[in-house]
TILUM-427893 format. One line per 5 residues: number of its first residue (from 1); for each residue x, y, z of N, C-alpha, C, O. Coordinates in pm, 1 decimal. Example, Ala and Ser with C-alpha at 12.3 -4.5 7.8 and 13.67 -1.06 7.14 Angstrom:
// residues 2
1> 1319.0/-569.0/780.0/1230.0/-450.0/780.0/1320.0/-330.0/780.0/1423.6/-331.9/846.5; 1285.0/-225.0/708.0/1367.0/-106.0/714.0/1290.0/3.0/787.0/1340.9/113.8/803.9 .
//
This chain:
// residues 170
1> 8716.8/10471.3/16181.7/8613.0/10354.2/16185.1/8638.0/10263.7/16047.2/8683.2/10150.6/16029.8; 8584.4/10372.5/15952.5/8550.1/10348.2/15826.9/8720.7/10271.6/15811.6/8717.1/10152.9/15778.9; 8841.5/10323.4/15830.0/8918.5/10229.9/15775.1/8956.5/10108.9/15848.5/9065.0/10070.5/15804.7; 8910.4/10028.3/15947.0/8874.0/9912.5/16012.7/8767.3/9872.4/15916.5/8779.7/9759.8/15868.5; 8665.7/9943.2/15880.1/8577.3/9847.9/15777.2/8637.8/9813.8/15677.2/8626.5/9700.3/15631.0 .
6> 8719.0/9912.1/15620.9/8792.2/9900.0/15458.6/8887.4/9790.1/15490.4/8921.8/9706.9/15406.4; 8916.3/9791.3/15575.3/9067.5/9676.6/15585.2/8981.7/9561.7/15602.8/9002.0/9461.3/15534.5; 8866.3/9566.8/15706.8/8803.2/9401.9/15734.2/8789.2/9363.5/15581.1/8857.5/9274.3/15530.8; 8689.1/9442.5/15505.9/8642.8/9384.1/15381.1/8743.6/9383.0/15274.9/8700.6/9323.1/15176.3; 8879.3/9434.3/15257.7/8954.4/9361.7/15228.7/9021.2/9227.4/15252.7/9063.7/9145.8/15170.9 .
11> 9020.0/9225.1/15371.9/9091.9/9082.9/15432.4/8976.9/8948.8/15382.3/8994.4/8838.5/15330.4; 8883.5/9007.7/15418.2/8773.2/8907.2/15395.4/8724.9/8856.8/15236.4/8676.3/8751.6/15194.7; 8767.8/9000.0/15163.2/8751.3/8935.4/14994.5/8825.5/8841.2/14910.2/8798.2/8792.9/14800.3; 8952.1/8823.1/15008.9/9065.4/8728.6/14980.8/9148.9/8757.2/14877.3/9119.1/8866.1/14828.4; 9278.5/8683.4/14801.6/9342.0/8730.9/14708.6/9293.1/8700.7/14551.9/9350.4/8632.1/14467.4 .
16> 9179.4/8768.1/14542.4/9110.3/8757.5/14392.0/9196.8/8822.6/14304.1/9237.7/8934.8/14334.1; 9233.4/8764.5/14191.3/9310.7/8858.1/14109.1/9274.1/8958.0/13980.8/9172.7/8957.0/13910.9; 9353.4/9016.8/13975.8/9314.6/9155.6/13923.0/9269.9/9129.0/13795.1/9352.2/9054.8/13741.5; 9153.9/9161.5/13701.6/9106.5/9155.0/13544.5/9104.2/9289.5/13513.4/9045.5/9382.0/13569.6; 9205.2/9287.2/13377.0/9195.6/9399.0/13324.4/9102.3/9366.0/13178.8/9105.5/9267.6/13104.9 .
21> 9019.2/9492.2/13172.3/8927.2/9499.8/13047.0/8998.0/9564.3/12930.0/9015.1/9683.2/12903.1; 9041.2/9433.8/12856.7/9141.3/9505.0/12724.7/9037.0/9528.2/12588.5/9069.0/9581.9/12482.5; 8924.9/9480.3/12618.9/8832.7/9534.2/12480.3/8833.8/9665.5/12395.2/8820.4/9673.2/12273.1; 8851.5/9761.1/12479.2/8886.6/9873.6/12379.1/9029.9/9905.0/12348.5/9062.7/9975.1/12252.7; 9115.5/9850.1/12434.2/9254.2/9870.6/12369.2/9288.5/9726.8/12245.6/9391.4/9718.4/12178.6 .
26> 9179.4/9633.0/12242.7/9233.3/9574.6/12101.4/9174.8/9655.3/11996.6/9216.9/9662.9/11881.1; 9039.8/9735.7/12062.5/9003.1/9774.3/11935.7/9077.1/9889.3/11866.7/9072.2/9921.2/11747.9; 9138.6/9938.4/11955.2/9248.9/10061.1/11929.1/9357.4/10007.8/11836.3/9410.7/10075.7/11748.5; 9381.6/9898.2/11859.4/9517.4/9796.0/11802.9/9434.8/9761.0/11647.7/9514.6/9742.0/11555.9; 9316.2/9752.8/11617.1/9297.9/9698.1/11498.5/9260.9/9818.9/11429.7/9286.5/9805.2/11310.1 .
31> 9221.8/9907.6/11450.0/9180.0/10048.8/11395.5/9342.0/10127.7/11336.6/9370.4/10184.7/11231.3; 9432.0/10093.0/11476.8/9591.3/10109.1/11382.6/9613.2/10038.4/11266.8/9652.6/10077.1/11156.8; 9572.6/9894.8/11319.2/9696.2/9795.3/11178.3/9607.4/9803.3/11065.5/9673.3/9774.8/10965.5; 9486.6/9829.3/11035.3/9392.0/9867.4/10950.9/9469.0/9994.7/10881.7/9503.4/9997.9/10763.5; 9489.2/10098.4/10977.5/9541.4/10219.3/10936.0/9679.3/10226.4/10851.4/9694.2/10292.6/10748.7 .
36> 9775.8/10146.9/10912.8/9885.9/10092.0/10887.7/9934.3/10014.1/10734.7/10029.3/10048.2/10664.3; 9836.2/9898.9/10709.3/9827.5/9854.3/10611.8/9754.3/9935.2/10484.1/9787.9/9902.0/10370.4; 9662.0/10033.3/10500.8/9572.5/10090.7/10419.3/9695.0/10170.0/10362.8/9717.8/10161.7/10242.1; 9768.9/10240.5/10436.9/9864.4/10360.4/10393.8/10018.1/10309.7/10351.4/10104.8/10378.4/10297.3; 10026.6/10170.3/10391.5/10150.9/10094.3/10306.6/10166.6/10034.9/10166.3/10116.3/9936.3/10112.5 .
41> 10300.9/10179.3/10102.5/10306.2/10117.5/9964.7/10357.4/9979.1/9922.9/10462.9/9942.3/9974.4; 10301.4/9905.4/9843.8/10317.2/9812.5/9816.6/10464.5/9777.3/9680.1/10522.1/9673.6/9647.0; 10475.4/9902.8/9641.0/10555.7/9902.9/9515.4/10692.9/9933.5/9587.2/10699.6/10039.1/9650.0; 10781.1/9866.8/9584.1/10923.1/9868.6/9557.2/11010.9/9991.9/9523.4/11107.4/10043.1/9580.2; 10947.2/10019.0/9418.1/11014.1/10123.4/9340.3/10954.2/10278.9/9420.2/10834.7/10303.2/9403.2 .
46> 11043.6/10387.2/9510.8/10988.0/10513.4/9503.2/11039.7/10645.6/9435.4/11154.0/10686.7/9415.1; 10945.0/10685.4/9414.1/10948.4/10779.8/9302.4/10966.2/10905.5/9375.0/10922.4/10900.2/9489.9; 11018.0/11017.0/9340.7/11009.3/11141.9/9452.3/11055.9/11225.6/9375.4/11176.1/11231.8/9349.5; 10961.1/11308.9/9323.6/10998.7/11389.7/9172.1/11076.7/11574.4/9216.7/11047.0/11665.4/9294.1; 11171.2/11551.5/9126.4/11240.6/11707.6/9172.0/11174.0/11817.4/9242.8/11051.0/11820.4/9236.9 .
51> 11235.0/11906.7/9307.8/11135.5/12022.6/9358.6/11088.1/12080.8/9246.5/10972.6/12121.6/9258.5; 11167.8/12108.2/9081.9/11088.7/12234.9/9023.8/11071.7/12111.8/8911.7/11137.9/12116.1/8808.0; 10991.6/12016.7/8935.0/10942.8/11911.0/8854.5/10821.1/11886.8/8848.5/10777.1/11814.3/8937.8; 10731.3/11934.2/8750.5/10555.9/11870.0/8750.3/10534.5/11790.5/8669.7/10507.4/11821.6/8553.7; 10542.8/11645.8/8719.9/10484.1/11561.9/8628.4/10345.9/11552.4/8547.9/10241.6/11595.1/8597.4 .
56> 10350.5/11503.4/8441.2/10210.9/11519.5/8374.6/10115.9/11408.7/8461.6/10148.5/11321.8/8542.5; 9994.8/11447.2/8413.2/9901.2/11295.5/8493.6/9823.0/11233.2/8400.2/9766.7/11310.2/8322.3; 9802.2/11112.0/8384.7/9757.8/11019.9/8345.2/9694.0/10905.3/8416.5/9710.0/10893.5/8538.0; 9626.8/10824.9/8351.8/9547.6/10659.3/8415.2/9685.7/10613.4/8455.1/9776.4/10676.3/8400.5; 9717.1/10529.3/8528.2/9825.2/10447.6/8581.7/9794.6/10334.6/8609.0/9754.3/10302.5/8720.8 .
61> 9809.2/10248.8/8505.1/9771.4/10075.6/8513.1/9880.9/9996.0/8580.7/9842.4/9917.3/8667.2; 10027.6/10003.5/8553.4/10108.4/9910.3/8650.2/10199.8/10019.4/8723.2/10212.1/10139.1/8697.2; 10266.7/9933.5/8833.1/10363.1/9986.7/8895.6/10512.3/10039.1/8824.8/10545.8/9988.1/8717.9; 10561.1/10097.2/8861.2/10716.8/10115.6/8855.6/10782.3/9989.8/8888.7/10750.2/9917.9/8983.3; 10892.8/9963.5/8790.7/11005.0/9878.5/8798.3/11101.9/9958.8/8852.0/11085.0/10080.8/8854.5 .
66> 11220.1/9898.1/8903.8/11339.2/9934.4/8949.0/11425.5/9977.7/8875.4/11533.8/9938.9/8919.3; 11442.3/10055.6/8759.6/11555.0/10072.6/8684.5/11585.3/10147.6/8686.3/11564.2/10207.4/8791.8; 11671.5/10230.8/8567.3/11756.5/10313.8/8582.3/11659.9/10464.8/8546.3/11566.1/10453.6/8467.4; 11689.9/10598.5/8607.8/11614.6/10672.7/8695.7/11672.4/10777.7/8588.4/11793.5/10798.6/8581.4; 11578.1/10843.6/8504.0/11657.1/10952.1/8438.7/11529.1/11087.6/8486.0/11407.9/11081.0/8506.2 .
71> 11608.8/11180.5/8489.0/11505.8/11308.8/8521.0/11533.0/11438.9/8439.7/11636.0/11506.3/8441.3; 11409.5/11461.6/8362.4/11432.1/11592.1/8284.7/11371.9/11700.2/8322.5/11254.1/11698.9/8286.6; 11401.9/11794.2/8380.1/11343.4/11913.4/8452.6/11395.8/12039.2/8323.1/11469.3/12026.7/8225.2; 11301.6/12185.4/8390.6/11346.4/12288.0/8319.4/11503.3/12328.9/8334.2/11562.5/12415.4/8269.6; 11551.3/12250.6/8428.4/11686.2/12273.8/8454.7/11812.1/12226.3/8458.6/11924.6/12273.5/8475.1 .
76> 11733.5/12053.5/8426.6/11842.4/12032.1/8366.8/11814.2/11889.6/8357.2/11698.5/11849.9/8371.3; 11970.1/11759.4/8320.0/11894.9/11668.9/8300.3/11973.9/11569.0/8389.5/12095.1/11585.6/8403.1; 11900.2/11450.0/8460.2/11967.0/11436.6/8594.3/11954.2/11263.5/8589.5/11842.1/11212.8/8592.0; 12061.4/11189.6/8583.4/12065.6/11048.8/8577.3/12121.3/10949.0/8695.8/12236.2/10908.4/8713.0; 11996.3/10921.7/8775.5/12050.4/10844.7/8893.3/12065.7/10988.8/8994.0/12165.2/10973.8/9064.9 .
81> 12015.1/11087.8/9014.0/12032.9/11181.1/9103.6/12129.8/11285.8/9100.3/12154.1/11375.8/9180.7; 12202.3/11241.6/8942.0/12347.5/11305.2/8912.3/12318.8/11420.1/8830.0/12223.7/11392.8/8756.7; 12369.9/11560.5/8807.8/12347.2/11604.2/8731.2/12413.4/11624.2/8625.5/12527.2/11663.1/8651.9; 12385.5/11611.6/8481.4/12449.5/11544.6/8373.6/12484.4/11673.4/8280.5/12594.2/11720.3/8250.9; 12327.4/11722.3/8237.6/12357.5/11836.9/8153.7/12266.6/11937.0/8206.6/12165.2/11911.0/8271.4 .
86> 12305.8/12045.9/8177.3/12239.9/12159.5/8212.8/12122.9/12221.2/8129.6/12132.0/12209.3/8007.4; 12046.6/12266.5/8165.8/11895.2/12310.8/8044.9/11840.3/12461.8/8104.8/11812.7/12480.6/8223.3; 11832.7/12541.4/8021.7/11805.0/12700.5/8030.7/11641.9/12655.0/8012.7/11608.9/12586.3/7916.1; 11541.9/12700.1/8115.7/11419.2/12699.6/8046.5/11381.0/12577.4/7972.7/11274.8/12609.2/7919.2; 11404.2/12472.3/7944.3/11376.6/12337.5/7938.6/11463.7/12355.2/7771.4/11393.5/12314.9/7678.7 .
91> 11552.5/12389.7/7745.0/11633.0/12393.9/7637.7/11816.6/12375.1/7649.2/11883.8/12418.0/7743.1; 11852.4/12325.7/7568.8/11997.2/12313.2/7564.7/12097.7/12422.9/7538.2/12102.2/12508.9/7450.2; 12176.8/12394.8/7640.1/12264.9/12498.8/7625.9/12344.3/12458.1/7463.7/12349.9/12343.4/7419.3; 12408.7/12599.7/7383.4/12450.8/12610.0/7253.0/12595.4/12504.5/7265.8/12627.1/12441.0/7165.2; 12679.8/12490.2/7394.7/12801.3/12400.5/7406.8/12745.8/12244.9/7460.9/12821.1/12161.0/7510.1 .
96> 12621.3/12229.1/7443.7/12610.6/12079.1/7522.1/12521.5/12012.7/7387.0/12487.7/11894.7/7377.8; 12495.4/12115.4/7292.1/12458.1/12065.7/7150.6/12558.1/12006.4/7061.8/12663.9/12069.0/7055.5; 12546.5/11876.0/6976.2/12625.2/11844.0/6920.5/12634.7/11903.7/6789.7/12535.4/11947.9/6731.9; 12763.1/11906.8/6736.1/12762.1/12010.9/6594.2/12672.6/11926.9/6489.7/12580.4/11979.0/6426.8; 12715.7/11768.6/6475.7/12718.4/11699.6/6385.1/12556.6/11636.4/6383.8/12493.2/11622.2/6279.2 .
101> 12509.5/11606.0/6504.1/12400.0/11589.2/6539.4/12304.8/11660.0/6589.5/12322.5/11691.7/6707.1; 12209.1/11695.9/6540.2/12146.9/11833.8/6676.8/12033.1/11748.6/6741.9/11943.1/11813.3/6795.4; 12025.2/11618.6/6744.5/11947.5/11546.8/6846.6/12005.0/11494.7/6956.2/11944.9/11453.5/7055.4; 12140.5/11496.7/6935.8/12239.7/11403.8/7020.3/12253.8/11485.2/7105.8/12244.2/11606.5/7086.8; 12283.6/11421.1/7233.5/12298.9/11514.1/7346.0/12433.6/11457.6/7421.0/12418.5/11411.3/7534.1 .
106> 12562.2/11459.6/7363.9/12687.6/11408.2/7431.0/12692.6/11343.0/7548.2/12700.1/11221.2/7564.2; 12687.2/11450.1/7652.0/12709.0/11435.1/7801.0/12588.2/11315.8/7843.2/12620.4/11208.9/7895.2; 12464.4/11347.7/7816.2/12377.2/11249.9/7841.8/12392.4/11071.7/7804.4/12354.2/10973.3/7867.7; 12471.4/11086.2/7662.8/12517.3/10978.3/7611.9/12617.1/10897.7/7695.4/12619.8/10775.1/7706.4; 12705.6/10994.7/7757.3/12834.9/10940.6/7826.1/12794.5/10896.8/7942.3/12852.9/10797.2/7985.0 .
111> 12726.3/10934.1/7994.2/12667.5/10921.2/8140.3/12571.9/10751.7/8114.0/12605.3/10641.4/8157.1; 12487.0/10776.5/8055.5/12393.0/10665.8/7992.8/12505.2/10539.2/8027.4/12503.0/10473.0/8131.1; 12611.5/10520.7/7905.6/12702.7/10505.7/7867.0/12779.4/10409.4/7959.5/12811.9/10293.0/7936.1; 12800.0/10479.3/8063.5/12867.3/10431.2/8214.1/12768.4/10364.2/8273.4/12814.9/10262.0/8323.8; 12663.9/10373.4/8289.2/12552.0/10330.0/8379.0/12537.9/10127.5/8298.7/12542.2/10012.7/8342.9 .
116> 12521.1/10194.8/8168.3/12493.8/10014.7/8077.3/12622.2/9921.2/8097.8/12611.0/9798.8/8103.7; 12789.3/10011.3/8112.0/12860.0/9928.7/8105.3/12900.9/9867.1/8271.3/12971.2/9771.5/8304.3; 12822.9/9968.1/8354.7/12828.8/9916.5/8511.7/12741.3/9785.8/8528.4/12783.4/9695.7/8600.9; 12594.9/9771.6/8448.9/12514.9/9696.7/8441.7/12554.1/9578.6/8411.0/12554.7/9472.9/8474.0; 12603.6/9621.8/8255.0/12671.3/9492.5/8198.0/12783.0/9394.3/8287.4/12797.7/9272.3/8280.4 .
121> 12848.5/9485.0/8365.7/12952.6/9425.5/8443.4/12897.2/9344.9/8556.3/12933.8/9232.7/8591.1; 12824.3/9402.6/8596.7/12750.3/9301.8/8728.6/12669.1/9213.8/8713.2/12639.2/9141.9/8808.6; 12606.0/9194.7/8574.6/12538.3/9070.4/8488.9/12641.3/8977.0/8455.5/12620.9/8855.7/8460.9; 12746.9/9025.0/8422.5/12888.2/8906.9/8427.7/12903.4/8799.3/8498.7/12898.6/8680.7/8466.1; 12932.5/8878.7/8654.1/12915.2/8815.2/8761.9/12804.1/8717.2/8816.6/12811.3/8601.6/8858.4 .
126> 12678.7/8821.9/8798.4/12573.4/8787.4/8916.3/12477.0/8722.4/8789.2/12470.5/8789.3/8686.0; 12425.9/8633.3/8794.3/12304.2/8584.1/8686.9/12147.3/8647.5/8724.5/12051.1/8644.2/8647.7; 12148.0/8686.9/8818.6/12002.2/8708.9/8858.2/11988.3/8886.2/8755.4/11885.3/8922.2/8698.4; 12120.9/8966.9/8758.6/12088.1/9078.4/8676.0/12147.5/9065.6/8579.3/12259.7/9015.5/8571.7; 12063.2/9121.3/8463.2/12068.5/9119.8/8339.8/12048.1/9276.7/8279.2/11967.3/9347.9/8338.9 .
131> 12114.2/9327.8/8171.0/12083.2/9425.3/8115.6/12001.1/9441.3/8027.4/12034.1/9406.5/7914.0; 11877.7/9494.6/8047.9/11776.1/9503.3/7977.9/11736.8/9623.9/7889.1/11646.3/9622.1/7805.7; 11822.0/9735.7/7920.2/11780.0/9841.8/7836.4/11685.7/9947.2/7890.0/11665.3/10046.6/7820.3; 11631.3/9935.6/7997.8/11485.5/9968.1/8068.3/11507.4/10124.2/8103.7/11624.7/10144.7/8134.7; 11447.5/10209.6/8106.6/11469.8/10326.1/8226.4/11323.9/10375.2/8240.0/11227.5/10356.5/8165.8 .
136> 11331.3/10419.2/8315.1/11228.4/10541.3/8382.4/11269.2/10640.8/8390.8/11363.0/10662.7/8467.5; 11208.3/10746.7/8307.4/11204.6/10884.7/8266.0/11094.3/10975.9/8363.9/10977.3/10999.7/8333.8; 11147.9/11008.9/8457.9/11034.1/11149.4/8489.0/11057.2/11304.6/8405.5/11172.3/11347.8/8400.0; 10977.4/11361.1/8360.8/10976.5/11455.9/8256.6/10869.5/11578.9/8314.2/10758.0/11571.5/8365.8; 10955.1/11690.3/8281.3/10863.4/11819.1/8357.7/10737.5/11806.4/8211.6/10770.7/11769.4/8099.0 .
141> 10591.5/11847.7/8252.3/10478.1/11834.2/8172.4/10542.2/11973.3/8078.2/10552.0/11955.4/7956.8; 10575.5/12080.4/8123.7/10548.9/12166.8/8010.9/10703.3/12180.4/7969.7/10739.0/12297.9/7978.0; 10799.2/12098.5/7930.0/10910.1/12044.6/7837.4/10852.0/12078.3/7720.0/10729.9/12094.0/7718.8; 10931.2/12096.2/7595.6/10883.9/12118.6/7434.2/10922.7/11995.3/7411.8/11024.1/11943.3/7458.3; 10832.3/11938.2/7330.0/10828.8/11811.4/7261.3/10983.6/11764.6/7226.0/11040.6/11664.0/7268.3 .
146> 11030.3/11855.2/7145.8/11194.4/11871.3/7087.5/11277.7/11783.7/7205.8/11322.3/11669.0/7202.9; 11279.3/11900.9/7324.8/11398.3/11808.2/7382.0/11345.0/11663.8/7403.2/11405.5/11577.9/7339.0; 11258.5/11628.3/7469.6/11195.1/11489.0/7499.2/11272.3/11401.1/7367.3/11347.7/11309.4/7399.8; 11258.2/11421.7/7264.6/11299.8/11367.0/7137.8/11409.7/11374.7/7132.3/11461.9/11296.4/7052.9; 11491.0/11456.7/7199.7/11663.3/11440.7/7200.8/11696.7/11374.8/7257.0/11791.2/11307.0/7216.8 .
151> 11631.1/11348.3/7408.3/11639.5/11294.5/7520.8/11658.8/11135.9/7451.1/11756.1/11062.3/7434.4; 11514.3/11126.1/7421.1/11468.8/10985.3/7397.3/11581.2/10919.3/7269.8/11638.8/10810.9/7279.3; 11589.7/10992.6/7181.3/11700.4/10935.8/7086.9/11865.8/10892.3/7167.6/11956.4/10811.1/7148.3; 11839.3/10981.9/7246.3/12017.4/10958.1/7255.5/12007.7/10869.9/7359.4/12110.8/10802.6/7360.2; 11905.2/10825.2/7481.5/11883.7/10745.4/7531.0/11869.2/10607.3/7454.7/11883.0/10501.6/7516.4 .
156> 11842.0/10610.5/7324.2/11836.4/10456.8/7229.1/11966.7/10443.2/7203.7/12011.2/10331.5/7230.4; 12033.5/10512.4/7165.5/12151.4/10486.5/7158.0/12264.5/10458.4/7233.5/12366.9/10401.8/7195.2; 12237.6/10503.6/7346.7/12321.9/10433.4/7433.0/12293.0/10299.2/7516.8/12350.9/10246.1/7611.7; 12167.1/10263.7/7433.7/12125.3/10091.3/7472.8/11985.7/10109.0/7537.6/11918.6/10007.2/7554.6; 11943.5/10211.1/7569.4/11841.0/10201.1/7655.6/11696.5/10250.0/7554.9/11653.3/10364.4/7541.2 .
161> 11644.5/10126.4/7495.3/11514.9/10172.4/7379.1/11460.1/10111.0/7442.8/11453.9/10008.5/7375.0; 11381.8/10080.3/7578.4/11274.4/10073.3/7665.3/11242.7/10156.2/7750.6/11259.0/10129.8/7869.8; 11187.1/10281.9/7707.2/11164.2/10386.6/7813.8/10999.0/10378.8/7880.2/10891.3/10354.4/7825.7; 11028.7/10405.0/7994.6/10877.0/10439.9/8041.6/10874.1/10561.7/8123.9/10973.7/10606.3/8180.9; 10755.9/10614.5/8128.5/10734.5/10752.0/8162.1/10626.6/10769.9/8270.0/10509.6/10731.5/8272.4 .
166> 10709.9/10848.9/8370.6/10668.6/10831.9/8523.9/10601.4/10955.4/8497.9/10645.3/11050.7/8433.6; 10444.6/10939.3/8577.9/10294.9/11030.6/8551.5/10203.7/11007.0/8702.3/10153.5/10897.1/8726.0; 10196.2/11071.9/8755.9/10088.7/11108.8/8857.5/9942.3/11087.2/8778.2/9883.0/11133.6/8680.7; 9918.0/10963.2/8907.7/9780.2/10899.1/8858.5/9678.3/10971.4/8921.9/9681.0/10996.2/9042.5; 9564.7/11015.6/8826.4/9431.8/11059.8/8849.8/9362.1/10996.1/8937.9/9246.4/11030.5/8961.8 .
//
């Protein structure tokens, strides 16, 4: 008896359109959109510190630029993720020191020179690219200043005089 009553009710009700209440779904999408916008990085440069590297802390005023990346950790010096020089507890090994100039790191100079020539060759073909001598250095906060001086000196001799230091913002 009940089935007949339900069937009769459904037949008399007619072909009404089914309406979905999407208000809560719209709220959910707005929250998701706000979350994604807040977590989206606007910087085109991604800096991922080396696993054995502790960057110094500082107030950050500008976003990093996409330039040549140089990493100086306690275990080595890396140019664009390629290990160039081995370090032992932040110090140069005796065979990597230049005999005539104690501030000069020959292997680092050679790799930076290769990178500079590569950028200059690209710049000769493409007008939008120019060699500007900029470099972004990630250096361990516990490295001795004398080691950083040697890296800065060698970089300057290779044509990279404009150096930025990557830090962690406070």
